[in-house]
TIVO-2410 file (N, C-alpha, C; in nm, 3 decimals):
# residues 178
REC num residu      c1      c2      c3 atome chaine
REC   1      M  -0.506  -3.700   0.325     N      A
REC   1      M  -0.471  -3.559   0.335    CA      A
REC   1      M  -0.508  -3.505   0.472     C      A
REC   2      V  -0.634  -3.530   0.516     N      A
REC   2      V  -0.679  -3.481   0.645    CA      A
REC   2      V  -0.599  -3.546   0.756     C      A
REC   3      L  -0.574  -3.677   0.743     N      A
REC   3      L  -0.497  -3.745   0.845    CA      A
REC   3      L  -0.355  -3.693   0.855     C      A
REC   4      S  -0.292  -3.665   0.741     N      A
REC   4      S  -0.156  -3.613   0.745    CA      A
REC   4      S  -0.152  -3.474   0.807     C      A
REC   5      L  -0.254  -3.392   0.785     N      A
REC   5      L  -0.260  -3.261   0.849    CA      A
REC   5      L  -0.278  -3.274   0.999     C      A
REC   6      L  -0.363  -3.367   1.042     N      A
REC   6      L  -0.381  -3.388   1.184    CA      A
REC   6      L  -0.252  -3.437   1.248     C      A
REC   7      A  -0.184  -3.528   1.182     N      A
REC   7      A  -0.058  -3.580   1.235    CA      A
REC   7      A   0.046  -3.469   1.244     C      A
REC   8      A   0.048  -3.377   1.150     N      A
REC   8      A   0.144  -3.267   1.152    CA      A
REC   8      A   0.116  -3.170   1.266     C      A
REC   9      M  -0.009  -3.162   1.309     N      A
REC   9      M  -0.042  -3.068   1.414    CA      A
REC   9      M  -0.025  -3.129   1.554     C      A
REC  10      L  -0.018  -3.261   1.564     N      A
REC  10      L  -0.005  -3.328   1.692    CA      A
REC  10      L   0.140  -3.353   1.727     C      A
REC  11      L   0.166  -3.364   1.854     N      A
REC  11      L   0.299  -3.407   1.897    CA      A
REC  11      L   0.307  -3.557   1.879     C      A
REC  12      V   0.415  -3.603   1.824     N      A
REC  12      V   0.434  -3.746   1.805    CA      A
REC  12      V   0.518  -3.797   1.921     C      A
REC  13      T   0.467  -3.893   1.992     N      A
REC  13      T   0.543  -3.948   2.104    CA      A
REC  13      T   0.597  -4.084   2.067     C      A
REC  14      G   0.717  -4.106   2.108     N      A
REC  14      G   0.782  -4.234   2.085    CA      A
REC  14      G   0.778  -4.318   2.212     C      A
REC  15      R   0.885  -4.394   2.235     N      A
REC  15      R   0.891  -4.479   2.354    CA      A
REC  15      R   0.922  -4.394   2.476     C      A
REC  16      G   0.851  -4.418   2.580     N      A
REC  16      G   0.880  -4.359   2.711    CA      A
REC  16      G   0.896  -4.209   2.710     C      A
REC  17      D   1.019  -4.160   2.725     N      A
REC  17      D   1.044  -4.018   2.742    CA      A
REC  17      D   1.079  -3.944   2.615     C      A
REC  18      K   1.081  -4.010   2.499     N      A
REC  18      K   1.116  -3.943   2.374    CA      A
REC  18      K   0.993  -3.876   2.314     C      A
REC  19      Q   1.012  -3.754   2.269     N      A
REC  19      Q   0.903  -3.679   2.207    CA      A
REC  19      Q   0.958  -3.601   2.088     C      A
REC  20      L   0.888  -3.607   1.976     N      A
REC  20      L   0.929  -3.538   1.855    CA      A
REC  20      L   0.829  -3.427   1.824     C      A
REC  21      D   0.878  -3.309   1.790     N      A
REC  21      D   0.791  -3.201   1.746    CA      A
REC  21      D   0.801  -3.189   1.595     C      A
REC  22      L   0.688  -3.195   1.526     N      A
REC  22      L   0.686  -3.175   1.382    CA      A
REC  22      L   0.680  -3.025   1.354     C      A
REC  23      P   0.736  -2.979   1.240     N      A
REC  23      P   0.732  -2.836   1.209    CA      A
REC  23      P   0.588  -2.788   1.187     C      A
REC  24      A   0.566  -2.663   1.221     N      A
REC  24      A   0.434  -2.603   1.203    CA      A
REC  24      A   0.402  -2.590   1.055     C      A
REC  25      I   0.279  -2.600   1.020     N      A
REC  25      I   0.236  -2.583   0.882    CA      A
REC  25      I   0.235  -2.435   0.849     C      A
REC  26      Q   0.301  -2.397   0.740     N      A
REC  26      Q   0.308  -2.257   0.701    CA      A
REC  26      Q   0.194  -2.224   0.606     C      A
REC  27      H   0.135  -2.107   0.623     N      A
REC  27      H   0.027  -2.060   0.536    CA      A
REC  27      H   0.080  -2.041   0.393     C      A
REC  28      V   0.021  -2.110   0.299     N      A
REC  28      V   0.053  -2.093   0.157    CA      A
REC  28      V  -0.080  -2.089   0.083     C      A
REC  29      A  -0.100  -1.989  -0.001     N      A
REC  29      A  -0.226  -1.977  -0.075    CA      A
REC  29      A  -0.199  -1.932  -0.217     C      A
REC  30      Q  -0.289  -1.970  -0.307     N      A
REC  30      Q  -0.277  -1.931  -0.448    CA      A
REC  30      Q  -0.379  -1.821  -0.477     C      A
REC  31      Y  -0.334  -1.719  -0.551     N      A
REC  31      Y  -0.418  -1.604  -0.585    CA      A
REC  31      Y  -0.401  -1.568  -0.733     C      A
REC  32      S  -0.486  -1.477  -0.779     N      A
REC  32      S  -0.466  -1.417  -0.911    CA      A
REC  32      S  -0.522  -1.275  -0.908     C      A
REC  33      T  -0.459  -1.188  -0.986     N      A
REC  33      T  -0.509  -1.052  -1.003    CA      A
REC  33      T  -0.518  -1.025  -1.153     C      A
REC  34      K  -0.612  -0.940  -1.191     N      A
REC  34      K  -0.637  -0.918  -1.334    CA      A
REC  34      K  -0.654  -0.769  -1.363     C      A
REC  35      Q  -0.596  -0.726  -1.474     N      A
REC  35      Q  -0.612  -0.589  -1.525    CA      A
REC  35      Q  -0.652  -0.599  -1.672     C      A
REC  36      C  -0.748  -0.518  -1.714     N      A
REC  36      C  -0.791  -0.516  -1.854    CA      A
REC  36      C  -0.793  -0.372  -1.906     C      A
REC  37      A  -0.779  -0.359  -2.037     N      A
REC  37      A  -0.786  -0.229  -2.103    CA      A
REC  37      A  -0.842  -0.249  -2.243     C      A
REC  38      T  -0.916  -0.150  -2.291     N      A
REC  38      T  -0.973  -0.152  -2.426    CA      A
REC  38      T  -0.907  -0.042  -2.507     C      A
REC  39      D  -0.873  -0.072  -2.633     N      A
REC  39      D  -0.807   0.029  -2.717    CA      A
REC  39      D  -0.904   0.142  -2.750     C      A
REC  40      S  -0.850   0.254  -2.794     N      A
REC  40      S  -0.929   0.376  -2.816    CA      A
REC  40      S  -1.037   0.361  -2.923     C      A
REC  41      S  -1.021   0.266  -3.015     N      A
REC  41      S  -1.123   0.248  -3.119    CA      A
REC  41      S  -1.235   0.154  -3.073     C      A
REC  42      G  -1.216   0.090  -2.958     N      A
REC  42      G  -1.315  -0.006  -2.910    CA      A
REC  42      G  -1.310  -0.137  -2.986     C      A
REC  43      S  -1.202  -0.162  -3.057     N      A
REC  43      S  -1.191  -0.282  -3.139    CA      A
REC  43      S  -1.136  -0.403  -3.063     C      A
REC  44      F  -1.048  -0.377  -2.966     N      A
REC  44      F  -0.982  -0.485  -2.895    CA      A
REC  44      F  -0.979  -0.459  -2.745     C      A
REC  45      K  -0.980  -0.568  -2.671     N      A
REC  45      K  -0.961  -0.562  -2.526    CA      A
REC  45      K  -0.844  -0.655  -2.492     C      A
REC  46      I  -0.754  -0.608  -2.405     N      A
REC  46      I  -0.642  -0.690  -2.361    CA      A
REC  46      I  -0.654  -0.707  -2.209     C      A
REC  47      C  -0.637  -0.829  -2.162     N      A
REC  47      C  -0.641  -0.857  -2.019    CA      A
REC  47      C  -0.514  -0.930  -1.978     C      A
REC  48      L  -0.463  -0.894  -1.862     N      A
REC  48      L  -0.343  -0.955  -1.805    CA      A
REC  48      L  -0.378  -1.008  -1.667     C      A
REC  49      T  -0.353  -1.136  -1.645     N      A
REC  49      T  -0.377  -1.199  -1.515    CA      A
REC  49      T  -0.244  -1.247  -1.459     C      A
REC  50      Q  -0.219  -1.213  -1.334     N      A
REC  50      Q  -0.099  -1.258  -1.264    CA      A
REC  50      Q  -0.143  -1.370  -1.169     C      A
REC  51      N  -0.092  -1.492  -1.192     N      A
REC  51      N  -0.120  -1.605  -1.104    CA      A
REC  51      N   0.001  -1.625  -1.014     C      A
REC  52      Y  -0.022  -1.628  -0.884     N      A
REC  52      Y   0.090  -1.633  -0.791    CA      A
REC  52      Y   0.054  -1.707  -0.663     C      A
REC  53      W   0.157  -1.744  -0.591     N      A
REC  53      W   0.145  -1.807  -0.460    CA      A
REC  53      W   0.194  -1.706  -0.357     C      A
REC  54      A   0.136  -1.710  -0.239     N      A
REC  54      A   0.178  -1.623  -0.130    CA      A
REC  54      A   0.196  -1.706  -0.004     C      A
REC  55      R   0.294  -1.666   0.076     N      A
REC  55      R   0.316  -1.734   0.204    CA      A
REC  55      R   0.376  -1.634   0.301     C      A
REC  56      G   0.387  -1.676   0.423     N      A
REC  56      G   0.446  -1.591   0.525    CA      A
REC  56      G   0.343  -1.502   0.591     C      A
REC  57      Q   0.388  -1.433   0.694     N      A
REC  57      Q   0.299  -1.343   0.765    CA      A
REC  57      Q   0.254  -1.231   0.672     C      A
REC  58      Y   0.125  -1.211   0.663     N      A
REC  58      Y   0.064  -1.110   0.576    CA      A
REC  58      Y   0.100  -1.131   0.429     C      A
REC  59      D   0.119  -1.256   0.388     N      A
REC  59      D   0.154  -1.289   0.249    CA      A
REC  59      D   0.275  -1.209   0.204     C      A
REC  60      S   0.379  -1.206   0.287     N      A
REC  60      S   0.496  -1.123   0.260    CA      A
REC  60      S   0.592  -1.183   0.158     C      A
REC  61      E   0.575  -1.311   0.123     N      A
REC  61      E   0.659  -1.374   0.021    CA      A
REC  61      E   0.570  -1.416  -0.096     C      A
REC  62      I   0.616  -1.386  -0.217     N      A
REC  62      I   0.538  -1.410  -0.339    CA      A
REC  62      I   0.620  -1.493  -0.436     C      A
REC  63      K   0.553  -1.586  -0.502     N      A
REC  63      K   0.614  -1.663  -0.610    CA      A
REC  63      K   0.517  -1.660  -0.729     C      A
REC  64      V   0.554  -1.590  -0.836     N      A
REC  64      V   0.467  -1.581  -0.953    CA      A
REC  64      V   0.475  -1.712  -1.032     C      A
REC  65      E   0.358  -1.768  -1.060     N      A
REC  65      E   0.351  -1.891  -1.139    CA      A
REC  65      E   0.357  -1.859  -1.288     C      A
REC  66      D   0.270  -1.767  -1.330     N      A
REC  66      D   0.270  -1.723  -1.470    CA      A
REC  66      D   0.186  -1.598  -1.485     C      A
REC  67      Y   0.197  -1.540  -1.603     N      A
REC  67      Y   0.112  -1.428  -1.644    CA      A
REC  67      Y   0.032  -1.477  -1.763     C      A
REC  68      V  -0.096  -1.450  -1.764     N      A
REC  68      V  -0.181  -1.493  -1.875    CA      A
REC  68      V  -0.234  -1.368  -1.946     C      A
REC  69      V  -0.210  -1.361  -2.076     N      A
REC  69      V  -0.255  -1.248  -2.157    CA      A
REC  69      V  -0.361  -1.299  -2.254     C      A
REC  70      K  -0.470  -1.223  -2.263     N      A
REC  70      K  -0.578  -1.260  -2.355    CA      A
REC  70      K  -0.622  -1.134  -2.429     C      A
REC  71      V  -0.619  -1.141  -2.560     N      A
REC  71      V  -0.664  -1.032  -2.647    CA      A
REC  71      V  -0.796  -1.075  -2.709     C      A
REC  72      T  -0.898  -0.991  -2.697     N      A
REC  72      T  -1.029  -1.022  -2.753    CA      A
REC  72      T  -1.069  -0.914  -2.851     C      A
REC  73      R  -1.107  -0.955  -2.970     N      A
REC  73      R  -1.156  -0.860  -3.072    CA      A
REC  73      R  -1.302  -0.829  -3.041     C      A
REC  74      L  -1.331  -0.703  -3.015     N      A
REC  74      L  -1.467  -0.663  -2.976    CA      A
REC  74      L  -1.553  -0.623  -3.094     C      A
REC  75      D  -1.491  -0.570  -3.198     N      A
REC  75      D  -1.566  -0.521  -3.315    CA      A
REC  75      D  -1.510  -0.586  -3.441     C      A
REC  76      P  -1.571  -0.698  -3.485     N      A
REC  76      P  -1.519  -0.767  -3.602    CA      A
REC  76      P  -1.536  -0.688  -3.732     C      A
REC  77      S  -1.616  -0.580  -3.731     N      A
REC  77      S  -1.634  -0.502  -3.855    CA      A
REC  77      S  -1.515  -0.411  -3.882     C      A
REC  78      Q  -1.432  -0.386  -3.780     N      A
REC  78      Q  -1.314  -0.302  -3.799    CA      A
REC  78      Q  -1.211  -0.375  -3.886     C      A
REC  79      L  -1.163  -0.308  -3.988     N      A
REC  79      L  -1.058  -0.366  -4.072    CA      A
REC  79      L  -0.925  -0.337  -4.005     C      A
REC  80      V  -0.876  -0.434  -3.932     N      A
REC  80      V  -0.754  -0.416  -3.856    CA      A
REC  80      V  -0.650  -0.515  -3.906     C      A
REC  81      Q  -0.531  -0.464  -3.930     N      A
REC  81      Q  -0.420  -0.551  -3.965    CA      A
REC  81      Q  -0.354  -0.598  -3.837     C      A
REC  82      T  -0.286  -0.703  -3.845     N      A
REC  82      T  -0.211  -0.770  -3.741    CA      A
REC  82      T  -0.197  -0.696  -3.608     C      A
REC  83      P  -0.277  -0.737  -3.508     N      A
REC  83      P  -0.251  -0.686  -3.374    CA      A
REC  83      P  -0.134  -0.763  -3.313     C      A
REC  84      K  -0.068  -0.708  -3.214     N      A
REC  84      K   0.034  -0.781  -3.140    CA      A
REC  84      K   0.033  -0.730  -2.997     C      A
REC  85      F   0.080  -0.813  -2.906     N      A
REC  85      F   0.091  -0.765  -2.770    CA      A
REC  85      F   0.230  -0.795  -2.716     C      A
REC  86      M   0.269  -0.715  -2.618     N      A
REC  86      M   0.396  -0.732  -2.550    CA      A
REC  86      M   0.367  -0.731  -2.401     C      A
REC  87      I   0.429  -0.823  -2.328     N      A
REC  87      I   0.420  -0.822  -2.183    CA      A
REC  87      I   0.558  -0.787  -2.129     C      A
REC  88      R   0.560  -0.699  -2.030     N      A
REC  88      R   0.685  -0.659  -1.965    CA      A
REC  88      R   0.675  -0.700  -1.818     C      A
REC  89      M   0.771  -0.781  -1.773     N      A
REC  89      M   0.770  -0.837  -1.638    CA      A
REC  89      M   0.892  -0.788  -1.562     C      A
REC  90      S   0.875  -0.767  -1.432     N      A
REC  90      S   0.984  -0.718  -1.349    CA      A
REC  90      S   0.971  -0.776  -1.209     C      A
REC  91      T   1.084  -0.801  -1.144     N      A
REC  91      T   1.083  -0.839  -1.003    CA      A
REC  91      T   1.204  -0.779  -0.934     C      A
REC  92      V   1.183  -0.735  -0.812     N      A
REC  92      V   1.290  -0.686  -0.726    CA      A
REC  92      V   1.255  -0.733  -0.586     C      A
REC  93      G   1.350  -0.791  -0.517     N      A
REC  93      G   1.320  -0.833  -0.381    CA      A
REC  93      G   1.432  -0.909  -0.317     C      A
REC  94      S   1.408  -0.945  -0.194     N      A
REC  94      S   1.499  -1.027  -0.119    CA      A
REC  94      S   1.461  -1.172  -0.147     C      A
REC  95      C   1.550  -1.244  -0.211     N      A
REC  95      C   1.519  -1.380  -0.252    CA      A
REC  95      C   1.519  -1.473  -0.131     C      A
REC  96      R   1.411  -1.550  -0.117     N      A
REC  96      R   1.400  -1.646  -0.008    CA      A
REC  96      R   1.437  -1.786  -0.052     C      A
REC  97      A   1.404  -1.822  -0.174     N      A
REC  97      A   1.437  -1.956  -0.226    CA      A
REC  97      A   1.419  -1.955  -0.376     C      A
REC  98      G   1.507  -2.023  -0.449     N      A
REC  98      G   1.493  -2.037  -0.592    CA      A
REC  98      G   1.573  -1.937  -0.673     C      A
REC  99      C   1.654  -1.853  -0.608     N      A
REC  99      C   1.736  -1.756  -0.678    CA      A
REC  99      C   1.854  -1.720  -0.588     C      A
REC 100      S   1.941  -1.638  -0.637     N      A
REC 100      S   2.055  -1.597  -0.555    CA      A
REC 100      S   2.068  -1.446  -0.557     C      A
REC 101      G   2.130  -1.393  -0.457     N      A
REC 101      G   2.150  -1.249  -0.452    CA      A
REC 101      G   2.058  -1.182  -0.351     C      A
REC 102      Y   2.100  -1.067  -0.302     N      A
REC 102      Y   2.022  -0.996  -0.204    CA      A
REC 102      Y   2.051  -0.847  -0.214     C      A
REC 103      P   1.963  -0.761  -0.255     N      A
REC 103      P   1.835  -0.796  -0.317    CA      A
REC 103      P   1.855  -0.849  -0.458     C      A
REC 104      W   1.758  -0.916  -0.508     N      A
REC 104      W   1.766  -0.982  -0.637    CA      A
REC 104      W   1.688  -0.901  -0.739     C      A
REC 105      Q   1.752  -0.863  -0.849     N      A
REC 105      Q   1.686  -0.779  -0.949    CA      A
REC 105      Q   1.736  -0.816  -1.088     C      A
REC 106      P   1.674  -0.917  -1.150     N      A
REC 106      P   1.711  -0.945  -1.288    CA      A
REC 106      P   1.658  -0.834  -1.378     C      A
REC 107      N   1.709  -0.828  -1.499     N      A
REC 107      N   1.657  -0.729  -1.594    CA      A
REC 107      N   1.511  -0.759  -1.623     C      A
REC 108      P   1.428  -0.655  -1.638     N      A
REC 108      P   1.290  -0.681  -1.678    CA      A
REC 108      P   1.287  -0.760  -1.809     C      A
REC 109      R   1.191  -0.846  -1.822     N      A
REC 109      R   1.179  -0.930  -1.941    CA      A
REC 109      R   1.061  -0.882  -2.025     C      A
REC 110      E   1.080  -0.885  -2.156     N      A
REC 110      E   0.972  -0.853  -2.248    CA      A
REC 110      E   0.949  -0.971  -2.340     C      A
REC 111      V   0.824  -1.003  -2.363     N      A
REC 111      V   0.786  -1.109  -2.456    CA      A
REC 111      V   0.681  -1.050  -2.550     C      A
REC 112      T   0.701  -1.067  -2.680     N      A
REC 112      T   0.606  -1.016  -2.779    CA      A
REC 112      T   0.541  -1.133  -2.852     C      A
REC 113      V   0.411  -1.126  -2.869     N      A
REC 113      V   0.336  -1.226  -2.946    CA      A
REC 113      V   0.271  -1.152  -3.062     C      A
REC 114      S   0.309  -1.189  -3.184     N      A
REC 114      S   0.251  -1.128  -3.304    CA      A
REC 114      S   0.131  -1.210  -3.348     C      A
REC 115      S   0.031  -1.145  -3.398     N      A
REC 115      S  -0.091  -1.207  -3.449    CA      A
REC 115      S  -0.159  -1.299  -3.348     C      A
REC 116      P  -0.189  -1.248  -3.227     N      A
REC 116      P  -0.258  -1.334  -3.131    CA      A
REC 116      P  -0.398  -1.369  -3.180     C      A
REC 117      V  -0.443  -1.489  -3.149     N      A
REC 117      V  -0.577  -1.534  -3.186    CA      A
REC 117      V  -0.676  -1.476  -3.086     C      A
REC 118      S  -0.781  -1.413  -3.135     N      A
REC 118      S  -0.880  -1.351  -3.047    CA      A
REC 118      S  -0.941  -1.454  -2.953     C      A
REC 119      G  -0.942  -1.420  -2.825     N      A
REC 119      G  -1.002  -1.506  -2.725    CA      A
REC 119      G  -0.911  -1.615  -2.670     C      A
REC 120      Q  -0.795  -1.632  -2.730     N      A
REC 120      Q  -0.702  -1.735  -2.682    CA      A
REC 120      Q  -0.616  -1.679  -2.569     C      A
REC 121      A  -0.597  -1.757  -2.464     N      A
REC 121      A  -0.514  -1.716  -2.352    CA      A
REC 121      A  -0.370  -1.762  -2.376     C      A
REC 122      Y  -0.275  -1.672  -2.354     N      A
REC 122      Y  -0.133  -1.701  -2.371    CA      A
REC 122      Y  -0.067  -1.697  -2.234     C      A
REC 123      S  -0.011  -1.809  -2.192     N      A
REC 123      S   0.056  -1.817  -2.063    CA      A
REC 123      S   0.204  -1.784  -2.082     C      A
REC 124      I   0.251  -1.683  -2.010     N      A
REC 124      I   0.390  -1.641  -2.016    CA      A
REC 124      I   0.451  -1.669  -1.879     C      A
REC 125      V   0.553  -1.753  -1.875     N      A
REC 125      V   0.617  -1.792  -1.750    CA      A
REC 125      V   0.747  -1.712  -1.735     C      A
REC 126      P   0.757  -1.629  -1.630     N      A
REC 126      P   0.881  -1.553  -1.613    CA      A
REC 126      P   0.996  -1.646  -1.574     C      A
REC 127      P   1.118  -1.610  -1.608     N      A
REC 127      P   1.231  -1.696  -1.576    CA      A
REC 127      P   1.250  -1.716  -1.426     C      A
REC 128      W   1.195  -1.629  -1.344     N      A
REC 128      W   1.209  -1.640  -1.199    CA      A
REC 128      W   1.085  -1.702  -1.135     C      A
REC 129      N   1.007  -1.781  -1.209     N      A
REC 129      N   0.881  -1.832  -1.157    CA      A
REC 129      N   0.897  -1.923  -1.035     C      A
REC 130      N   1.013  -1.981  -1.011     N      A
REC 130      N   1.032  -2.066  -0.893    CA      A
REC 130      N   1.089  -1.991  -0.775     C      A
REC 131      A   1.106  -1.861  -0.786     N      A
REC 131      A   1.170  -1.782  -0.680    CA      A
REC 131      A   1.067  -1.726  -0.583     C      A
REC 132      W   1.085  -1.755  -0.456     N      A
REC 132      W   1.005  -1.692  -0.351    CA      A
REC 132      W   1.071  -1.559  -0.318     C      A
REC 133      M   0.999  -1.449  -0.337     N      A
REC 133      M   1.054  -1.315  -0.315    CA      A
REC 133      M   0.983  -1.248  -0.198     C      A
REC 134      F   1.062  -1.193  -0.107     N      A
REC 134      F   1.008  -1.115   0.004    CA      A
REC 134      F   0.972  -0.978  -0.054     C      A
REC 135      V   0.845  -0.940  -0.046     N      A
REC 135      V   0.800  -0.817  -0.110    CA      A
REC 135      V   0.738  -0.717  -0.013     C      A
REC 136      A   0.761  -0.737   0.117     N      A
REC 136      A   0.699  -0.648   0.216    CA      A
REC 136      A   0.779  -0.521   0.239     C      A
REC 137      T   0.895  -0.505   0.177     N      A
REC 137      T   0.976  -0.386   0.192    CA      A
REC 137      T   0.947  -0.291   0.076     C      A
REC 138      Q   0.947  -0.161   0.103     N      A
REC 138      Q   0.919  -0.062  -0.001    CA      A
REC 138      Q   1.009  -0.082  -0.122     C      A
REC 139      G   0.950  -0.092  -0.238     N      A
REC 139      G   1.025  -0.107  -0.362    CA      A
REC 139      G   1.041  -0.252  -0.407     C      A
REC 140      Y   1.014  -0.348  -0.320     N      A
REC 140      Y   1.024  -0.489  -0.359    CA      A
REC 140      Y   0.890  -0.532  -0.419     C      A
REC 141      H   0.896  -0.602  -0.531     N      A
REC 141      H   0.772  -0.633  -0.603    CA      A
REC 141      H   0.791  -0.747  -0.702     C      A
REC 142      Q   0.678  -0.796  -0.752     N      A
REC 142      Q   0.671  -0.878  -0.872    CA      A
REC 142      Q   0.557  -0.816  -0.952     C      A
REC 143      C   0.589  -0.761  -1.069     N      A
REC 143      C   0.492  -0.682  -1.147    CA      A
REC 143      C   0.499  -0.717  -1.295     C      A
REC 144      A   0.393  -0.679  -1.365     N      A
REC 144      A   0.391  -0.690  -1.511    CA      A
REC 144      A   0.284  -0.596  -1.565     C      A
REC 145      N   0.296  -0.564  -1.693     N      A
REC 145      N   0.188  -0.499  -1.765    CA      A
REC 145      N   0.191  -0.551  -1.908     C      A
REC 146      A   0.084  -0.530  -1.980     N      A
REC 146      A   0.076  -0.577  -2.118    CA      A
REC 146      A   0.035  -0.460  -2.207     C      A
REC 147      T   0.095  -0.453  -2.325     N      A
REC 147      T   0.066  -0.347  -2.421    CA      A
REC 147      T   0.016  -0.410  -2.550     C      A
REC 148      L  -0.097  -0.363  -2.597     N      A
REC 148      L  -0.154  -0.408  -2.724    CA      A
REC 148      L  -0.125  -0.302  -2.829     C      A
REC 149      T  -0.071  -0.344  -2.942     N      A
REC 149      T  -0.047  -0.254  -3.054    CA      A
REC 149      T  -0.136  -0.297  -3.169     C      A
REC 150      V  -0.213  -0.203  -3.220     N      A
REC 150      V  -0.305  -0.231  -3.331    CA      A
REC 150      V  -0.267  -0.142  -3.448     C      A
REC 151      K  -0.264  -0.200  -3.566     N      A
REC 151      K  -0.231  -0.123  -3.685    CA      A
REC 151      K  -0.345  -0.136  -3.785     C      A
REC 152      R  -0.386  -0.021  -3.840     N      A
REC 152      R  -0.487  -0.020  -3.945    CA      A
REC 152      R  -0.437   0.075  -4.052     C      A
REC 153      Y  -0.406   0.019  -4.167     N      A
REC 153      Y  -0.348   0.095  -4.278    CA      A
REC 153      Y  -0.222   0.166  -4.230     C      A
REC 154      S  -0.219   0.298  -4.234     N      A
REC 154      S  -0.097   0.368  -4.191    CA      A
REC 154      S  -0.104   0.414  -4.045     C      A
REC 155      S  -0.215   0.388  -3.977     N      A
REC 155      S  -0.230   0.429  -3.836    CA      A
REC 155      S  -0.194   0.314  -3.743     C      A
REC 156      T  -0.127   0.349  -3.636     N      A
REC 156      T  -0.092   0.252  -3.531    CA      A
REC 156      T  -0.125   0.315  -3.397     C      A
REC 157      W  -0.185   0.236  -3.307     N      A
REC 157      W  -0.212   0.285  -3.174    CA      A
REC 157      W  -0.190   0.173  -3.074     C      A
REC 158      T  -0.169   0.213  -2.949     N      A
REC 158      T  -0.141   0.115  -2.844    CA      A
REC 158      T  -0.235   0.136  -2.726     C      A
REC 159      Q  -0.254   0.030  -2.651     N      A
REC 159      Q  -0.328   0.036  -2.526    CA      A
REC 159      Q  -0.253  -0.049  -2.425     C      A
REC 160      R  -0.229   0.006  -2.308     N      A
REC 160      R  -0.151  -0.063  -2.204    CA      A
REC 160      R  -0.239  -0.089  -2.082     C      A
REC 161      T  -0.225  -0.208  -2.025     N      A
REC 161      T  -0.294  -0.235  -1.899    CA      A
REC 161      T  -0.222  -0.163  -1.787     C      A
REC 162      Q  -0.289  -0.144  -1.677     N      A
REC 162      Q  -0.221  -0.097  -1.558    CA      A
REC 162      Q  -0.128  -0.208  -1.509     C      A
REC 163      N  -0.030  -0.171  -1.428     N      A
REC 163      N   0.056  -0.272  -1.369    CA      A
REC 163      N  -0.025  -0.365  -1.281     C      A
REC 164      T   0.001  -0.493  -1.289     N      A
REC 164      T  -0.052  -0.586  -1.192    CA      A
REC 164      T   0.066  -0.626  -1.106     C      A
REC 165      C   0.059  -0.592  -0.977     N      A
REC 165      C   0.175  -0.604  -0.889    CA      A
REC 165      C   0.140  -0.671  -0.757     C      A
REC 166      Q   0.239  -0.737  -0.703     N      A
REC 166      Q   0.238  -0.782  -0.565    CA      A
REC 166      Q   0.359  -0.717  -0.502     C      A
REC 167      G   0.340  -0.655  -0.389     N      A
REC 167      G   0.447  -0.582  -0.325    CA      A
REC 167      G   0.424  -0.433  -0.341     C      A
REC 168      T   0.526  -0.355  -0.313     N      A
REC 168      T   0.514  -0.210  -0.320    CA      A
REC 168      T   0.617  -0.155  -0.418     C      A
REC 169      T   0.572  -0.075  -0.510     N      A
REC 169      T   0.663  -0.023  -0.611    CA      A
REC 169      T   0.612   0.108  -0.669     C      A
REC 170      S   0.706   0.186  -0.713     N      A
REC 170      S   0.671   0.304  -0.793    CA      A
REC 170      S   0.740   0.291  -0.928     C      A
REC 171      V   0.781   0.169  -0.960     N      A
REC 171      V   0.856   0.145  -1.084    CA      A
REC 171      V   0.767   0.170  -1.206     C      A
REC 172      D   0.826   0.224  -1.309     N      A
REC 172      D   0.755   0.248  -1.435    CA      A
REC 172      D   0.794   0.136  -1.529     C      A
REC 173      L   0.700   0.047  -1.558     N      A
REC 173      L   0.731  -0.068  -1.642    CA      A
REC 173      L   0.712  -0.041  -1.790     C      A
REC 174      R   0.686   0.083  -1.826     N      A
REC 174      R   0.669   0.113  -1.969    CA      A
REC 174      R   0.801   0.091  -2.041     C      A
REC 175      S   0.793   0.036  -2.158     N      A
REC 175      S   0.916   0.014  -2.235    CA      A
REC 175      S   0.962   0.147  -2.292     C      A
REC 176      T   1.081   0.147  -2.344     N      A
REC 176      T   1.137   0.270  -2.399    CA      A
REC 176      T   1.079   0.304  -2.535     C      A
REC 177      E   1.013   0.208  -2.597     N      A
REC 177      E   0.953   0.238  -2.727    CA      A
REC 177      E   0.813   0.292  -2.707     C      A
REC 178      G   0.770   0.381  -2.796     N      A
REC 178      G   0.639   0.441  -2.803    CA      A
REC 178      G   0.566   0.445  -2.681     C      A
***
């Protein structure tokens, strides 16, 4: 690994007057961001982690690997019927690789998991996970949020995480329901 990096940074010389330049190594790094929220009864906590890759000057291109949602029951004494969570994902941007169109804006995706197991992490892979998106322009982003719905007898309440985003957006990712 170290040798291949050194070779990539050096000029490779051939016979006599021939010289080959290898391409420069581009900055690529892996990151994650996390948002958590606790429901109003203090019974459950929901966390959403966005795992992504960044490259380019000032990490201007983003490729989301997955979103991980984890619901944790904080108060086991609460008699709660079936919790469920929904994740809403959105991307808008200038596609660099892995998609087509300019700008590229698929419909936001929603995934619902009924009866999540407390403490278990659920990995949700967006359909555009292989797309490198330029997000340095106003309004271009890769974002998601997660909503936990808890029902107890005839009462139902929800708790939503804040958006976890890369890029700049004022988009409202709340679903049209409740």
